[in-house]
N, C-alpha and C positions, 0 to 999 in steps of 0.2 A: 679499328682505329689505326691510322697511319700517320706518319710524321711528314710535315712540310718543312722545307729547309730554313725558312725564316722564323719559325716559331717553336719548333721542337714538338709541338702538340697541335692537334686539330680535333674537331668534334664532328662526328657524323650523326645527323639527327633527322627525324621525320622520314624514315625509310618505309615505304609501303611496297611490299613484295607482291608479285603476281602469283598465280596458282603454282607455277613450277619453282618459285622462290629463286629464280636465277637472275632477276634484274629488277632493281627498284624502279617504281614509276617516277619518283622524285628523289633527288639526292641533293642535300644542302651541305656545302662545305663552309664551315665557319672558322677559318684559321684565326688564331690569336695573333694579332698584329702587335708590335712593340708599343705602339701608342694607344692601344685599346680600340682600334678601329676594326670592325668586323666586315668581312666581305662575304657576300652570299651568292653562290652560283646555283642555278637550277638547271642541271644538264643530265642527260643519260649518256654516260661515257662509253664510247666504243674505242678507247685508246688507253694506253698505259704510259706514264712518265716515270722513268727510273733515273736515279742519280748515282754516278760514280763519285763519291765524296773525296777521294784522294786526288783525282785529276780534274774535278769540277766539270764533268761532262754530263749533260742531260741526254737521255735517249727517249724520244717520244714515238711510240709505236701504235699505229692504227691497227686494230685487232679484227676488223671486218673486211669482207671482200670488196664491197662497193663503197667508194668514197663519194659522198654527196656534198653539195655546197653547204648544207646545214652542218654536217659533221666537220667539214673543213673549217667553218667559222668557229665552232665550239673548240676544236683542236687549237686553233690560233689563239683564241681568247684565254683558255686555261693555261696553255704553254706560256703566253705572255705574262700572265699573273705569276706563275711559278718563277720564271726567269727574272722578274723584276725584283726579287728578293734574294740576296746572296750573290754569288758569282764573283767575277764575270765567268760565265759558262761557255764551254764549247757545246755543240749540239749535233745530235744525229736525228734527223727526221726520217723515221723508218716507215716506208710505204711498201715494204717487201711482201706483205700479206694481201695487199690490194690488187685485185685482178681487173677491175673496171671502175669507171667513174662516170658521174653525171655532170661533172664540171665542164663548162664550156670554155673555149679560148678567151672569151670576154671575162669570165670569172677569174681565170689565171692572170689576166692583165690587171684586174682590180686588186688581187692579192699581191701582185708584184709591186704595186705603187705604195703598199703599206710598209711600215718599218718591220724589220725582222722580229719574229716573236722572241727570239733569243738574241738580244743586241750585243754589241761590243766587238772588241778586236779579235776574239778567238774564232777558230774555224767552225764552220757549219757545213754538214754533209747531208745530202738527201739520198736515200736508198730506194731505188725503184727497180724491181726485177722485170715486170711485165713491159713489153715494148710500148704500149700506149701510155702507161704511167711514166716510163722513162722519158718519152717524148714530151709529155706535159711538164715534167720536172725540168727538162732542158729548156723548154720555152720560158718557164719562170726564171731559170738561171740567166738566160739571154736578156730578158727584160731587166733583171736586177743589175746585170753587168752594165747596161746602158745608164742606169741610175747611179753607178759608181759603187755598188755593193757587190760582194762576191761570195759565192758558196760553191761547193762541188756537188756533182751528181754522179753516183756510182751504182752498179748493179747488184752489189752484195754487201751484207753487213760486215763480212770479213774485210773488205776493202776499206770501209768506213772506220772500223776498229784500227786497222793498220795506219790509216792517215792520221788518226788522233792519238795513237800510241796507247790504246786501252785494250782490254780483253772483256769478253762477255761476263765473266765472273766478277769483274770490278764493279758492276752495277748492283750494289748491295742494298740500296734504299729505294723502295717503291714510294714515290712522291704522290702520284695520283694513280689509284688502282683502276683496272678495268672492272666493270661491274658484270660483264658477260664475256666469256671466252669466245674466241673466233670460231 
């Protein structure tokens, strides 16, 4: 069981593990919403979302080497759901473990037209170490700049932490756990 920022509690149900018991086939998140509304997500997560509760910073880390369009969509949807409750948050989009992607430039343009998954006036920083990922993140940044939105792209988590005035040890709450390590 883990905590979500808007409810203090959540329920993990209907997990069916494979032979190695390392990843559920289905994971349902049923956060308790203040008005009794239940949201149900069915995703296999290859990312972690951590919260620095003192500075209200979300760190969303992709935990696999290949970023697919399906994973990018899941990442966007779950991060949007988390960021919609509480905040306003600053954000670190951590792609530092990603070494390649199947995202096309057209997919990047489609993502750029969407609202940020972590909205608001606070800073947002994308971290991409690999040159190809850094280039795609910069492409997204340039499209967003044309739409009047701004975020930064850096090559290391240390740069992102410095920009937001946080430290790795400040992220004490795991909001959405990875089901499988990288």
